PQR file of N, CA, C, O and H, with PARSE charges and radii, in Angstrom:
ATOM      1  N   MET A   1     -40.331 -57.371 -33.454 -0.4000 1.5000
ATOM      2  CA  MET A   1     -40.477 -58.538 -32.673 -0.0000 2.0000
ATOM      3  C   MET A   1     -38.533 -59.129 -32.686  0.5500 1.7000
ATOM      4  O   MET A   1     -37.493 -59.202 -33.339 -0.5500 1.4000
ATOM      5  N   VAL A   2     -39.108 -59.363 -31.600 -0.4000 1.5000
ATOM      6  CA  VAL A   2     -37.396 -60.717 -31.842 -0.0000 2.0000
ATOM      7  C   VAL A   2     -38.013 -61.601 -31.024  0.5500 1.7000
ATOM      8  O   VAL A   2     -38.909 -61.566 -30.181 -0.5500 1.4000
ATOM      9  H   VAL A   2     -39.954 -59.304 -31.069  0.4000 1.0000
ATOM     10  N   VAL A   3     -37.140 -62.566 -31.600 -0.4000 1.5000
ATOM     11  CA  VAL A   3     -37.345 -63.850 -31.250 -0.0000 2.0000
ATOM     12  C   VAL A   3     -36.117 -64.987 -31.194  0.5500 1.7000
ATOM     13  O   VAL A   3     -34.929 -64.672 -31.272 -0.5500 1.4000
ATOM     14  H   VAL A   3     -36.412 -62.595 -32.285  0.4000 1.0000
ATOM     15  N   ARG A   4     -36.445 -65.923 -31.093 -0.4000 1.5000
ATOM     16  CA  ARG A   4     -35.357 -66.893 -30.294 -0.0000 2.0000
ATOM     17  C   ARG A   4     -35.560 -68.066 -30.668  0.5500 1.7000
ATOM     18  O   ARG A   4     -36.415 -68.835 -30.228 -0.5500 1.4000
ATOM     19  H   ARG A   4     -37.409 -66.179 -31.029  0.4000 1.0000
ATOM     20  N   VAL A   5     -34.710 -68.278 -31.579 -0.4000 1.5000
ATOM     21  CA  VAL A   5     -34.667 -69.458 -33.042 -0.0000 2.0000
ATOM     22  C   VAL A   5     -33.570 -70.154 -32.922  0.5500 1.7000
ATOM     23  O   VAL A   5     -32.480 -69.767 -33.344 -0.5500 1.4000
ATOM     24  H   VAL A   5     -34.016 -67.653 -31.937  0.4000 1.0000
ATOM     25  N   ARG A   6     -33.871 -71.774 -32.046 -0.4000 1.5000
ATOM     26  CA  ARG A   6     -32.385 -72.603 -32.210 -0.0000 2.0000
ATOM     27  C   ARG A   6     -32.380 -73.411 -33.691  0.5500 1.7000
ATOM     28  O   ARG A   6     -33.313 -74.096 -34.111 -0.5500 1.4000
ATOM     29  H   ARG A   6     -34.757 -72.088 -31.703  0.4000 1.0000
ATOM     30  N   VAL A   7     -31.308 -73.203 -34.268 -0.4000 1.5000
ATOM     31  CA  VAL A   7     -31.167 -73.434 -35.662 -0.0000 2.0000
ATOM     32  C   VAL A   7     -30.422 -75.536 -36.151  0.5500 1.7000
ATOM     33  O   VAL A   7     -29.304 -76.051 -36.132 -0.5500 1.4000
ATOM     34  H   VAL A   7     -30.550 -72.646 -33.927  0.4000 1.0000
ATOM     35  N   LYS A   8     -31.378 -75.879 -36.392 -0.4000 1.5000
ATOM     36  CA  LYS A   8     -30.778 -77.196 -36.774 -0.0000 2.0000
ATOM     37  C   LYS A   8     -30.295 -77.702 -38.073  0.5500 1.7000
ATOM     38  O   LYS A   8     -30.986 -78.509 -38.694 -0.5500 1.4000
ATOM     39  H   LYS A   8     -32.286 -75.460 -36.408  0.4000 1.0000
ATOM     40  N   PRO A   9     -28.494 -77.047 -38.802 -0.5600 1.5000
ATOM     41  CA  PRO A   9     -28.696 -77.385 -40.508  0.2800 2.0000
ATOM     42  C   PRO A   9     -28.478 -78.734 -40.539  0.5500 1.7000
ATOM     43  O   PRO A   9     -28.326 -79.474 -39.567 -0.5500 1.4000
ATOM     44  N   LYS A  10     -28.471 -78.996 -41.603 -0.4000 1.5000
ATOM     45  CA  LYS A  10     -27.964 -80.058 -42.353 -0.0000 2.0000
ATOM     46  C   LYS A  10     -29.551 -80.916 -41.941  0.5500 1.7000
ATOM     47  O   LYS A  10     -29.317 -81.953 -41.320 -0.5500 1.4000
ATOM     48  H   LYS A  10     -28.595 -78.395 -42.392  0.4000 1.0000
ATOM     49  N   SER A  11     -30.483 -80.760 -42.087 -0.4000 1.5000
ATOM     50  CA  SER A  11     -31.993 -81.669 -41.941 -0.0000 2.0000
ATOM     51  C   SER A  11     -32.315 -82.028 -43.471  0.5500 1.7000
ATOM     52  O   SER A  11     -31.929 -81.533 -44.530 -0.5500 1.4000
ATOM     53  H   SER A  11     -30.673 -79.917 -42.592  0.4000 1.0000
ATOM     54  N   ARG A  12     -33.235 -83.161 -43.140 -0.4000 1.5000
ATOM     55  CA  ARG A  12     -33.202 -83.751 -44.664 -0.0000 2.0000
ATOM     56  C   ARG A  12     -34.623 -82.551 -44.896  0.5500 1.7000
ATOM     57  O   ARG A  12     -34.326 -81.730 -45.763 -0.5500 1.4000
ATOM     58  H   ARG A  12     -33.548 -83.563 -42.279  0.4000 1.0000
ATOM     59  N   GLU A  13     -36.200 -82.297 -44.233 -0.4000 1.5000
ATOM     60  CA  GLU A  13     -36.810 -81.556 -45.148 -0.0000 2.0000
ATOM     61  C   GLU A  13     -36.300 -80.492 -43.868  0.5500 1.7000
ATOM     62  O   GLU A  13     -35.515 -80.633 -42.930 -0.5500 1.4000
ATOM     63  H   GLU A  13     -36.441 -82.964 -43.528  0.4000 1.0000
ATOM     64  N   PRO A  14     -36.932 -79.672 -44.213 -0.5600 1.5000
ATOM     65  CA  PRO A  14     -36.988 -78.172 -43.665  0.2800 2.0000
ATOM     66  C   PRO A  14     -38.047 -77.771 -43.407  0.5500 1.7000
ATOM     67  O   PRO A  14     -38.941 -77.942 -44.236 -0.5500 1.4000
ATOM     68  N   ARG A  15     -38.363 -77.002 -42.001 -0.4000 1.5000
ATOM     69  CA  ARG A  15     -39.235 -76.677 -41.303 -0.0000 2.0000
ATOM     70  C   ARG A  15     -39.340 -75.557 -39.960  0.5500 1.7000
ATOM     71  O   ARG A  15     -38.312 -75.148 -39.421 -0.5500 1.4000
ATOM     72  H   ARG A  15     -37.637 -76.863 -41.328  0.4000 1.0000
ATOM     73  N   ILE A  16     -40.228 -75.279 -39.668 -0.4000 1.5000
ATOM     74  CA  ILE A  16     -40.492 -74.039 -38.250 -0.0000 2.0000
ATOM     75  C   ILE A  16     -41.194 -74.860 -37.661  0.5500 1.7000
ATOM     76  O   ILE A  16     -41.995 -75.583 -38.254 -0.5500 1.4000
ATOM     77  H   ILE A  16     -41.063 -75.611 -40.106  0.4000 1.0000
ATOM     78  N   GLU A  17     -40.960 -74.881 -36.118 -0.4000 1.5000
ATOM     79  CA  GLU A  17     -41.869 -75.499 -35.138 -0.0000 2.0000
ATOM     80  C   GLU A  17     -41.289 -74.326 -33.770  0.5500 1.7000
ATOM     81  O   GLU A  17     -40.233 -73.715 -33.601 -0.5500 1.4000
ATOM     82  H   GLU A  17     -40.309 -74.294 -35.637  0.4000 1.0000
ATOM     83  N   GLU A  18     -42.797 -74.435 -32.846 -0.4000 1.5000
ATOM     84  CA  GLU A  18     -42.346 -73.461 -31.912 -0.0000 2.0000
ATOM     85  C   GLU A  18     -42.480 -74.175 -30.158  0.5500 1.7000
ATOM     86  O   GLU A  18     -43.539 -74.267 -29.537 -0.5500 1.4000
ATOM     87  H   GLU A  18     -43.654 -74.932 -32.983  0.4000 1.0000
ATOM     88  N   ALA A  19     -40.967 -74.650 -29.598 -0.4000 1.5000
ATOM     89  CA  ALA A  19     -40.558 -75.385 -28.432 -0.0000 2.0000
ATOM     90  C   ALA A  19     -41.982 -74.523 -27.294  0.5500 1.7000
ATOM     91  O   ALA A  19     -42.479 -73.399 -27.371 -0.5500 1.4000
ATOM     92  H   ALA A  19     -40.106 -74.576 -30.102  0.4000 1.0000
ATOM     93  N   THR A  20     -42.268 -75.793 -26.235 -0.4000 1.5000
ATOM     94  CA  THR A  20     -42.467 -75.363 -24.813 -0.0000 2.0000
ATOM     95  C   THR A  20     -42.278 -74.039 -24.534  0.5500 1.7000
ATOM     96  O   THR A  20     -43.242 -73.368 -24.166 -0.5500 1.4000
ATOM     97  H   THR A  20     -41.865 -76.706 -26.172  0.4000 1.0000
ATOM     98  N   ASP A  21     -40.846 -73.397 -24.686 -0.4000 1.5000
ATOM     99  CA  ASP A  21     -40.699 -72.636 -24.657 -0.0000 2.0000
ATOM    100  C   ASP A  21     -40.297 -71.432 -25.281  0.5500 1.7000
ATOM    101  O   ASP A  21     -39.334 -70.670 -25.367 -0.5500 1.4000
ATOM    102  H   ASP A  21     -40.063 -73.942 -24.985  0.4000 1.0000
ATOM    103  N   GLY A  22     -41.606 -71.616 -25.728 -0.4000 1.5000
ATOM    104  CA  GLY A  22     -42.014 -70.338 -26.905 -0.0000 2.0000
ATOM    105  C   GLY A  22     -40.114 -69.889 -27.744  0.5500 1.7000
ATOM    106  O   GLY A  22     -39.655 -68.872 -28.263 -0.5500 1.4000
ATOM    107  H   GLY A  22     -42.388 -72.235 -25.658  0.4000 1.0000
ATOM    108  N   THR A  23     -39.686 -70.950 -27.530 -0.4000 1.5000
ATOM    109  CA  THR A  23     -38.643 -70.748 -28.734 -0.0000 2.0000
ATOM    110  C   THR A  23     -38.937 -71.338 -29.786  0.5500 1.7000
ATOM    111  O   THR A  23     -39.791 -72.220 -29.706 -0.5500 1.4000
ATOM    112  H   THR A  23     -40.059 -71.777 -27.109  0.4000 1.0000
ATOM    113  N   LEU A  24     -38.180 -70.967 -31.402 -0.4000 1.5000
ATOM    114  CA  LEU A  24     -38.326 -70.946 -32.377 -0.0000 2.0000
ATOM    115  C   LEU A  24     -37.681 -72.093 -32.651  0.5500 1.7000
ATOM    116  O   LEU A  24     -36.489 -71.788 -32.674 -0.5500 1.4000
ATOM    117  H   LEU A  24     -37.485 -70.250 -31.467  0.4000 1.0000
ATOM    118  N   VAL A  25     -37.858 -73.833 -32.986 -0.4000 1.5000
ATOM    119  CA  VAL A  25     -36.694 -74.650 -34.017 -0.0000 2.0000
ATOM    120  C   VAL A  25     -36.556 -74.627 -35.229  0.5500 1.7000
ATOM    121  O   VAL A  25     -37.588 -75.189 -35.595 -0.5500 1.4000
ATOM    122  H   VAL A  25     -38.827 -74.081 -32.967  0.4000 1.0000
ATOM    123  N   ALA A  26     -35.925 -74.335 -36.249 -0.4000 1.5000
ATOM    124  CA  ALA A  26     -35.878 -74.145 -37.421 -0.0000 2.0000
ATOM    125  C   ALA A  26     -34.768 -75.367 -38.108  0.5500 1.7000
ATOM    126  O   ALA A  26     -33.589 -75.242 -37.777 -0.5500 1.4000
ATOM    127  H   ALA A  26     -35.087 -73.878 -35.951  0.4000 1.0000
ATOM    128  N   TRP A  27     -35.098 -76.430 -38.967 -0.4000 1.5000
ATOM    129  CA  TRP A  27     -34.853 -77.043 -39.425 -0.0000 2.0000
ATOM    130  C   TRP A  27     -34.536 -76.678 -40.472  0.5500 1.7000
ATOM    131  O   TRP A  27     -35.496 -76.207 -41.082 -0.5500 1.4000
ATOM    132  H   TRP A  27     -36.056 -76.532 -39.236  0.4000 1.0000
ATOM    133  N   LEU A  28     -33.208 -76.652 -41.254 -0.4000 1.5000
ATOM    134  CA  LEU A  28     -32.325 -76.168 -42.486 -0.0000 2.0000
ATOM    135  C   LEU A  28     -32.068 -76.892 -42.770  0.5500 1.7000
ATOM    136  O   LEU A  28     -31.971 -77.785 -41.929 -0.5500 1.4000
ATOM    137  H   LEU A  28     -32.429 -77.035 -40.758  0.4000 1.0000
ATOM    138  N   ARG A  29     -31.652 -77.272 -44.445 -0.4000 1.5000
ATOM    139  CA  ARG A  29     -31.227 -77.866 -45.679 -0.0000 2.0000
ATOM    140  C   ARG A  29     -29.615 -77.260 -45.113  0.5500 1.7000
ATOM    141  O   ARG A  29     -28.840 -77.987 -44.492 -0.5500 1.4000
ATOM    142  H   ARG A  29     -31.730 -76.546 -45.128  0.4000 1.0000
ATOM    143  N   SER A  30     -29.407 -76.265 -45.354 -0.4000 1.5000
ATOM    144  CA  SER A  30     -27.663 -75.835 -45.449 -0.0000 2.0000
ATOM    145  C   SER A  30     -27.275 -76.108 -44.785  0.5500 1.7000
ATOM    146  O   SER A  30     -27.923 -76.205 -43.743 -0.5500 1.4000
ATOM    147  H   SER A  30     -30.037 -75.674 -45.859  0.4000 1.0000
ATOM    148  N   PRO A  31     -25.776 -76.498 -44.809 -0.5600 1.5000
ATOM    149  CA  PRO A  31     -24.480 -76.822 -44.906  0.2800 2.0000
ATOM    150  C   PRO A  31     -24.591 -75.205 -43.479  0.5500 1.7000
ATOM    151  O   PRO A  31     -25.064 -74.141 -43.881 -0.5500 1.4000
ATOM    152  N   PRO A  32     -24.224 -75.295 -42.348 -0.5600 1.5000
ATOM    153  CA  PRO A  32     -23.465 -74.211 -41.635  0.2800 2.0000
ATOM    154  C   PRO A  32     -22.356 -73.824 -42.073  0.5500 1.7000
ATOM    155  O   PRO A  32     -21.388 -74.153 -41.387 -0.5500 1.4000
ATOM    156  N   ILE A  33     -22.110 -73.079 -43.229 -0.4000 1.5000
ATOM    157  CA  ILE A  33     -20.662 -72.975 -43.989 -0.0000 2.0000
ATOM    158  C   ILE A  33     -20.723 -72.125 -44.645  0.5500 1.7000
ATOM    159  O   ILE A  33     -21.553 -72.287 -45.540 -0.5500 1.4000
ATOM    160  H   ILE A  33     -22.896 -72.812 -43.786  0.4000 1.0000
ATOM    161  N   GLU A  34     -20.077 -70.955 -44.664 -0.4000 1.5000
ATOM    162  CA  GLU A  34     -20.185 -69.609 -45.355 -0.0000 2.0000
ATOM    163  C   GLU A  34     -21.170 -68.525 -45.405  0.5500 1.7000
ATOM    164  O   GLU A  34     -21.237 -67.505 -46.091 -0.5500 1.4000
ATOM    165  H   GLU A  34     -19.402 -70.824 -43.937  0.4000 1.0000
ATOM    166  N   GLY A  35     -22.494 -69.410 -43.787 -0.4000 1.5000
ATOM    167  CA  GLY A  35     -23.385 -67.998 -43.988 -0.0000 2.0000
ATOM    168  C   GLY A  35     -24.842 -68.751 -44.666  0.5500 1.7000
ATOM    169  O   GLY A  35     -25.924 -68.232 -44.387 -0.5500 1.4000
ATOM    170  H   GLY A  35     -22.439 -70.238 -43.230  0.4000 1.0000
ATOM    171  N   ARG A  36     -24.808 -69.793 -45.419 -0.4000 1.5000
ATOM    172  CA  ARG A  36     -25.877 -70.251 -46.168 -0.0000 2.0000
ATOM    173  C   ARG A  36     -26.939 -71.128 -45.616  0.5500 1.7000
ATOM    174  O   ARG A  36     -27.981 -71.450 -46.188 -0.5500 1.4000
ATOM    175  H   ARG A  36     -23.930 -70.214 -45.645  0.4000 1.0000
ATOM    176  N   ALA A  37     -26.368 -71.626 -43.906 -0.4000 1.5000
ATOM    177  CA  ALA A  37     -27.141 -71.735 -42.848 -0.0000 2.0000
ATOM    178  C   ALA A  37     -28.702 -70.341 -42.188  0.5500 1.7000
ATOM    179  O   ALA A  37     -29.916 -70.347 -41.988 -0.5500 1.4000
ATOM    180  H   ALA A  37     -25.522 -71.365 -43.441  0.4000 1.0000
ATOM    181  N   ASN A  38     -27.504 -69.377 -42.111 -0.4000 1.5000
ATOM    182  CA  ASN A  38     -28.040 -68.439 -41.671 -0.0000 2.0000
ATOM    183  C   ASN A  38     -29.133 -67.597 -43.201  0.5500 1.7000
ATOM    184  O   ASN A  38     -30.364 -67.625 -43.180 -0.5500 1.4000
ATOM    185  H   ASN A  38     -26.517 -69.372 -42.273  0.4000 1.0000
ATOM    186  N   HIS A  39     -28.513 -67.093 -44.084 -0.4000 1.5000
ATOM    187  CA  HIS A  39     -29.055 -66.927 -45.267 -0.0000 2.0000
ATOM    188  C   HIS A  39     -31.234 -67.647 -45.381  0.5500 1.7000
ATOM    189  O   HIS A  39     -32.375 -67.198 -45.274 -0.5500 1.4000
ATOM    190  H   HIS A  39     -27.514 -67.071 -44.101  0.4000 1.0000
ATOM    191  N   GLU A  40     -30.384 -69.166 -45.701 -0.4000 1.5000
ATOM    192  CA  GLU A  40     -32.176 -70.430 -45.882 -0.0000 2.0000
ATOM    193  C   GLU A  40     -32.834 -69.524 -44.132  0.5500 1.7000
ATOM    194  O   GLU A  40     -34.060 -69.462 -44.041 -0.5500 1.4000
ATOM    195  H   GLU A  40     -29.457 -69.531 -45.789  0.4000 1.0000
ATOM    196  N   LEU A  41     -31.946 -68.876 -42.849 -0.4000 1.5000
ATOM    197  CA  LEU A  41     -33.527 -69.803 -42.418 -0.0000 2.0000
ATOM    198  C   LEU A  41     -33.795 -67.307 -42.149  0.5500 1.7000
ATOM    199  O   LEU A  41     -34.189 -66.675 -41.169 -0.5500 1.4000
ATOM    200  H   LEU A  41     -30.950 -68.926 -42.923  0.4000 1.0000
ATOM    201  N   MET A  42     -33.512 -67.007 -42.996 -0.4000 1.5000
ATOM    202  CA  MET A  42     -33.645 -65.679 -42.823 -0.0000 2.0000
ATOM    203  C   MET A  42     -34.841 -66.018 -43.244  0.5500 1.7000
ATOM    204  O   MET A  42     -35.842 -66.171 -42.542 -0.5500 1.4000
ATOM    205  H   MET A  42     -33.192 -67.520 -43.793  0.4000 1.0000
ATOM    206  N   GLU A  43     -34.692 -66.216 -45.106 -0.4000 1.5000
ATOM    207  CA  GLU A  43     -35.672 -66.768 -46.211 -0.0000 2.0000
ATOM    208  C   GLU A  43     -36.808 -67.313 -45.519  0.5500 1.7000
ATOM    209  O   GLU A  43     -37.956 -66.896 -45.667 -0.5500 1.4000
ATOM    210  H   GLU A  43     -33.880 -66.093 -45.676  0.4000 1.0000
ATOM    211  N   ARG A  44     -36.289 -68.743 -44.364 -0.4000 1.5000
ATOM    212  CA  ARG A  44     -37.892 -69.445 -43.724 -0.0000 2.0000
ATOM    213  C   ARG A  44     -38.762 -68.371 -43.509  0.5500 1.7000
ATOM    214  O   ARG A  44     -39.816 -68.004 -44.029 -0.5500 1.4000
ATOM    215  H   ARG A  44     -35.357 -69.082 -44.243  0.4000 1.0000
ATOM    216  N   LEU A  45     -37.944 -67.905 -42.476 -0.4000 1.5000
ATOM    217  CA  LEU A  45     -38.589 -66.609 -41.058 -0.0000 2.0000
ATOM    218  C   LEU A  45     -39.620 -65.641 -41.927  0.5500 1.7000
ATOM    219  O   LEU A  45     -40.634 -65.029 -41.590 -0.5500 1.4000
ATOM    220  H   LEU A  45     -37.088 -68.203 -42.053  0.4000 1.0000
ATOM    221  N   ALA A  46     -39.002 -65.754 -43.043 -0.4000 1.5000
ATOM    222  CA  ALA A  46     -39.545 -63.942 -44.060 -0.0000 2.0000
ATOM    223  C   ALA A  46     -40.959 -64.886 -44.909  0.5500 1.7000
ATOM    224  O   ALA A  46     -41.664 -64.216 -45.664 -0.5500 1.4000
ATOM    225  H   ALA A  46     -38.179 -66.251 -43.316  0.4000 1.0000
ATOM    226  N   GLU A  47     -41.241 -66.161 -44.762 -0.4000 1.5000
ATOM    227  CA  GLU A  47     -41.626 -66.990 -44.938 -0.0000 2.0000
ATOM    228  C   GLU A  47     -42.928 -67.349 -44.499  0.5500 1.7000
ATOM    229  O   GLU A  47     -44.043 -67.363 -45.021 -0.5500 1.4000
ATOM    230  H   GLU A  47     -40.669 -66.705 -44.149  0.4000 1.0000
ATOM    231  N   HIS A  48     -42.265 -67.753 -42.930 -0.4000 1.5000
ATOM    232  CA  HIS A  48     -43.148 -67.610 -41.662 -0.0000 2.0000
ATOM    233  C   HIS A  48     -43.541 -67.354 -41.856  0.5500 1.7000
ATOM    234  O   HIS A  48     -44.519 -67.773 -42.474 -0.5500 1.4000
ATOM    235  H   HIS A  48     -41.359 -67.742 -42.507  0.4000 1.0000
ATOM    236  N   PHE A  49     -43.109 -65.823 -41.415 -0.4000 1.5000
ATOM    237  CA  PHE A  49     -44.255 -64.225 -40.780 -0.0000 2.0000
ATOM    238  C   PHE A  49     -44.643 -64.239 -41.302  0.5500 1.7000
ATOM    239  O   PHE A  49     -45.761 -64.674 -41.027 -0.5500 1.4000
ATOM    240  H   PHE A  49     -42.314 -65.482 -40.913  0.4000 1.0000
ATOM    241  N   GLY A  50     -44.458 -63.870 -42.678 -0.4000 1.5000
ATOM    242  CA  GLY A  50     -45.373 -63.124 -44.098 -0.0000 2.0000
ATOM    243  C   GLY A  50     -45.062 -61.764 -44.264  0.5500 1.7000
ATOM    244  O   GLY A  50     -45.789 -60.780 -44.401 -0.5500 1.4000
ATOM    245  H   GLY A  50     -43.549 -63.516 -42.902  0.4000 1.0000
ATOM    246  N   VAL A  51     -43.153 -61.975 -44.202 -0.4000 1.5000
ATOM    247  CA  VAL A  51     -42.212 -60.308 -44.234 -0.0000 2.0000
ATOM    248  C   VAL A  51     -41.630 -60.525 -45.644  0.5500 1.7000
ATOM    249  O   VAL A  51     -41.761 -61.413 -46.487 -0.5500 1.4000
ATOM    250  H   VAL A  51     -42.563 -62.774 -44.091  0.4000 1.0000
ATOM    251  N   PRO A  52     -40.948 -59.394 -45.579 -0.5600 1.5000
ATOM    252  CA  PRO A  52     -40.070 -59.460 -46.799  0.2800 2.0000
ATOM    253  C   PRO A  52     -38.296 -60.039 -46.536  0.5500 1.7000
ATOM    254  O   PRO A  52     -37.756 -60.201 -45.442 -0.5500 1.4000
ATOM    255  N   ARG A  53     -37.974 -60.155 -47.255 -0.4000 1.5000
ATOM    256  CA  ARG A  53     -36.940 -61.146 -46.656 -0.0000 2.0000
ATOM    257  C   ARG A  53     -35.607 -59.292 -45.944  0.5500 1.7000
ATOM    258  O   ARG A  53     -34.400 -59.381 -46.172 -0.5500 1.4000
ATOM    259  H   ARG A  53     -38.413 -60.024 -48.144  0.4000 1.0000
ATOM    260  N   SER A  54     -35.815 -58.790 -45.665 -0.4000 1.5000
ATOM    261  CA  SER A  54     -34.844 -57.280 -46.182 -0.0000 2.0000
ATOM    262  C   SER A  54     -35.397 -56.545 -44.229  0.5500 1.7000
ATOM    263  O   SER A  54     -35.006 -55.549 -43.621 -0.5500 1.4000
ATOM    264  H   SER A  54     -36.795 -58.717 -45.480  0.4000 1.0000
ATOM    265  N   ARG A  55     -36.729 -57.979 -43.735 -0.4000 1.5000
ATOM    266  CA  ARG A  55     -36.929 -56.247 -43.069 -0.0000 2.0000
ATOM    267  C   ARG A  55     -36.810 -57.956 -41.681  0.5500 1.7000
ATOM    268  O   ARG A  55     -37.243 -57.824 -40.536 -0.5500 1.4000
ATOM    269  H   ARG A  55     -37.047 -58.788 -44.229  0.4000 1.0000
ATOM    270  N   VAL A  56     -36.274 -59.110 -42.093 -0.4000 1.5000
ATOM    271  CA  VAL A  56     -35.333 -59.779 -41.070 -0.0000 2.0000
ATOM    272  C   VAL A  56     -34.225 -59.732 -40.771  0.5500 1.7000
ATOM    273  O   VAL A  56     -33.512 -59.804 -41.772 -0.5500 1.4000
ATOM    274  H   VAL A  56     -35.922 -59.218 -43.023  0.4000 1.0000
ATOM    275  N   ARG A  57     -33.584 -59.629 -39.699 -0.4000 1.5000
ATOM    276  CA  ARG A  57     -32.530 -59.015 -39.463 -0.0000 2.0000
ATOM    277  C   ARG A  57     -32.025 -60.554 -38.072  0.5500 1.7000
ATOM    278  O   ARG A  57     -32.806 -60.789 -37.149 -0.5500 1.4000
ATOM    279  H   ARG A  57     -34.163 -59.571 -38.886  0.4000 1.0000
ATOM    280  N   ILE A  58     -30.647 -61.391 -38.229 -0.4000 1.5000
ATOM    281  CA  ILE A  58     -30.973 -61.048 -37.167 -0.0000 2.0000
ATOM    282  C   ILE A  58     -29.269 -60.689 -36.440  0.5500 1.7000
ATOM    283  O   ILE A  58     -28.141 -60.665 -36.934 -0.5500 1.4000
ATOM    284  H   ILE A  58     -30.012 -61.200 -38.978  0.4000 1.0000
ATOM    285  N   ARG A  59     -29.779 -60.462 -35.138 -0.4000 1.5000
ATOM    286  CA  ARG A  59     -28.986 -59.394 -34.071 -0.0000 2.0000
ATOM    287  C   ARG A  59     -27.748 -59.568 -33.223  0.5500 1.7000
ATOM    288  O   ARG A  59     -26.861 -58.859 -32.748 -0.5500 1.4000
ATOM    289  H   ARG A  59     -30.694 -60.480 -34.736  0.4000 1.0000
ATOM    290  N   SER A  60     -28.214 -61.255 -33.266 -0.4000 1.5000
ATOM    291  CA  SER A  60     -27.283 -62.273 -32.114 -0.0000 2.0000
ATOM    292  C   SER A  60     -26.610 -63.604 -32.261  0.5500 1.7000
ATOM    293  O   SER A  60     -27.479 -64.335 -31.785 -0.5500 1.4000
ATOM    294  H   SER A  60     -28.935 -61.831 -33.652  0.4000 1.0000
ATOM    295  N   GLY A  61     -25.822 -64.232 -32.542 -0.4000 1.5000
ATOM    296  CA  GLY A  61     -26.084 -65.300 -32.155 -0.0000 2.0000
ATOM    297  C   GLY A  61     -25.346 -65.868 -34.065  0.5500 1.7000
ATOM    298  O   GLY A  61     -25.128 -67.075 -33.961 -0.5500 1.4000
ATOM    299  H   GLY A  61     -25.117 -63.639 -32.928  0.4000 1.0000
ATOM    300  N   SER A  62     -25.079 -65.535 -35.100 -0.4000 1.5000
ATOM    301  CA  SER A  62     -24.258 -65.395 -36.430 -0.0000 2.0000
ATOM    302  C   SER A  62     -23.895 -66.617 -36.818  0.5500 1.7000
ATOM    303  O   SER A  62     -24.190 -67.270 -37.818 -0.5500 1.4000
ATOM    304  H   SER A  62     -25.256 -64.555 -35.185  0.4000 1.0000
ATOM    305  N   ALA A  63     -23.094 -66.883 -35.732 -0.4000 1.5000
ATOM    306  CA  ALA A  63     -22.153 -67.992 -35.361 -0.0000 2.0000
ATOM    307  C   ALA A  63     -22.643 -68.935 -34.245  0.5500 1.7000
ATOM    308  O   ALA A  63     -21.732 -69.412 -33.569 -0.5500 1.4000
ATOM    309  H   ALA A  63     -22.854 -66.352 -34.919  0.4000 1.0000
ATOM    310  N   SER A  64     -23.868 -69.292 -33.924 -0.4000 1.5000
ATOM    311  CA  SER A  64     -24.416 -69.997 -32.890 -0.0000 2.0000
ATOM    312  C   SER A  64     -25.487 -70.311 -32.972  0.5500 1.7000
ATOM    313  O   SER A  64     -26.355 -69.439 -32.996 -0.5500 1.4000
ATOM    314  H   SER A  64     -24.608 -68.905 -34.473  0.4000 1.0000
ATOM    315  N   ARG A  65     -25.847 -71.756 -33.051 -0.4000 1.5000
ATOM    316  CA  ARG A  65     -26.462 -72.394 -33.226 -0.0000 2.0000
ATOM    317  C   ARG A  65     -28.224 -71.826 -33.179  0.5500 1.7000
ATOM    318  O   ARG A  65     -29.168 -71.871 -33.968 -0.5500 1.4000
ATOM    319  H   ARG A  65     -25.142 -72.465 -33.031  0.4000 1.0000
ATOM    320  N   LEU A  66     -27.917 -71.104 -31.278 -0.4000 1.5000
ATOM    321  CA  LEU A  66     -29.224 -70.456 -30.739 -0.0000 2.0000
ATOM    322  C   LEU A  66     -29.312 -68.750 -31.130  0.5500 1.7000
ATOM    323  O   LEU A  66     -28.193 -68.425 -30.734 -0.5500 1.4000
ATOM    324  H   LEU A  66     -27.150 -71.067 -30.637  0.4000 1.0000
ATOM    325  N   LYS A  67     -29.972 -67.390 -31.686 -0.4000 1.5000
ATOM    326  CA  LYS A  67     -29.577 -66.590 -32.568 -0.0000 2.0000
ATOM    327  C   LYS A  67     -31.511 -65.938 -31.886  0.5500 1.7000
ATOM    328  O   LYS A  67     -32.585 -66.530 -31.776 -0.5500 1.4000
ATOM    329  H   LYS A  67     -30.882 -67.654 -32.008  0.4000 1.0000
ATOM    330  N   LEU A  68     -30.972 -64.188 -31.533 -0.4000 1.5000
ATOM    331  CA  LEU A  68     -31.449 -64.244 -31.470 -0.0000 2.0000
ATOM    332  C   LEU A  68     -31.851 -63.156 -33.197  0.5500 1.7000
ATOM    333  O   LEU A  68     -31.046 -62.693 -34.004 -0.5500 1.4000
ATOM    334  H   LEU A  68     -30.100 -63.707 -31.622  0.4000 1.0000
ATOM    335  N   VAL A  69     -33.190 -63.097 -33.192 -0.4000 1.5000
ATOM    336  CA  VAL A  69     -33.533 -62.871 -34.745 -0.0000 2.0000
ATOM    337  C   VAL A  69     -33.823 -61.471 -34.902  0.5500 1.7000
ATOM    338  O   VAL A  69     -32.810 -60.936 -34.451 -0.5500 1.4000
ATOM    339  H   VAL A  69     -33.845 -63.473 -32.536  0.4000 1.0000
ATOM    340  N   GLU A  70     -34.396 -60.806 -35.175 -0.4000 1.5000
ATOM    341  CA  GLU A  70     -36.005 -59.333 -35.685 -0.0000 2.0000
ATOM    342  C   GLU A  70     -36.493 -59.389 -36.774  0.5500 1.7000
ATOM    343  O   GLU A  70     -35.981 -59.503 -37.888 -0.5500 1.4000
ATOM    344  H   GLU A  70     -35.218 -61.241 -35.541  0.4000 1.0000
ATOM    345  N   ILE A  71     -37.949 -59.271 -36.302 -0.4000 1.5000
ATOM    346  CA  ILE A  71     -38.336 -59.860 -37.469 -0.0000 2.0000
ATOM    347  C   ILE A  71     -39.386 -57.980 -37.642  0.5500 1.7000
ATOM    348  O   ILE A  71     -40.353 -57.646 -36.958 -0.5500 1.4000
ATOM    349  H   ILE A  71     -38.365 -59.179 -35.397  0.4000 1.0000
ATOM    350  N   GLY A  72     -38.973 -57.477 -38.325 -0.4000 1.5000
ATOM    351  CA  GLY A  72     -39.689 -55.872 -38.607 -0.0000 2.0000
ATOM    352  C   GLY A  72     -40.908 -55.654 -39.266  0.5500 1.7000
ATOM    353  O   GLY A  72     -41.330 -54.508 -39.418 -0.5500 1.4000
ATOM    354  H   GLY A  72     -38.187 -57.749 -38.881  0.4000 1.0000
TER
END
């Protein structure tokens, strides 16, 4: 499954919610420096979907706030 995710780094409270257009919005604590936010995003999505972290992969947008993430 491939999901669209809009990332909001450096947030106070980490959470994941679904927007009205079906995009997931992920509030993350980590800053977008040296891939920290991407790493936290993959961990949170793995928890959210109940899959191992190794089954979550960013397909596109690794340097953008809007990402396509594959959950396998």
